[in-house]
C-alpha positions as CSV (number, residue, x, y, z in Angstrom):
1,M,-52.1,-0.4,-0.7
2,K,-50.0,2.6,-1.8
3,A,-48.0,4.4,0.8
4,K,-45.4,7.1,1.1
5,V,-42.8,6.7,3.9
6,I,-40.8,9.7,5.0
7,V,-37.7,9.2,7.2
8,K,-36.2,12.4,8.7
9,V,-32.8,12.4,10.4
10,E,-31.4,15.6,11.7
11,G,-27.9,16.0,13.2
12,N,-24.4,17.0,12.6
13,F,-22.8,14.8,10.0
14,N,-19.6,14.8,8.1
15,K,-19.5,14.0,4.4
16,K,-18.5,10.4,5.0
17,D,-21.4,9.9,7.5
18,L,-23.9,11.2,4.9
19,E,-22.5,8.9,2.2
20,W,-22.8,5.9,4.5
21,L,-26.3,6.8,5.6
22,E,-27.5,7.2,2.1
23,E,-26.0,3.9,1.1
24,E,-27.5,2.1,4.1
25,I,-31.0,3.5,3.5
26,S,-30.8,2.5,-0.2
27,N,-29.7,-1.0,0.7
28,L,-32.5,-1.3,3.3
29,L,-35.2,-0.2,0.9
30,H,-33.9,-2.4,-2.0
31,H,-33.5,-5.6,-0.1
32,G,-36.7,-5.3,1.9
33,A,-39.0,-3.8,-0.8
34,V,-38.0,-5.9,-3.8
35,E,-39.2,-9.1,-2.2
36,N,-42.4,-7.6,-0.7
37,C,-43.9,-5.2,-3.3
38,S,-43.8,-4.3,-6.9
39,G,-43.8,-1.0,-8.7
40,Y,-42.0,0.9,-6.0
41,S,-39.6,3.8,-6.4
42,T,-37.2,5.4,-3.9
43,E,-35.9,9.0,-3.6
44,I,-33.2,9.9,-1.1
45,E,-32.7,13.6,-0.6
46,I,-30.0,15.1,1.6
47,E,-30.3,18.7,2.5
48,E,-27.1,20.3,3.8
49,S,-27.4,23.3,6.0
């Protein structure tokens, strides 16, 4: 099954928080997805307002 998962987090973050969040999301996807599916790709986008 092919799926697209979107996670939206809104709030007031400083630069360090955003860097940490991006790293944690990347690690979660990598460690979970590599073992359980093939041919996946990830895209992490941070919009600053």
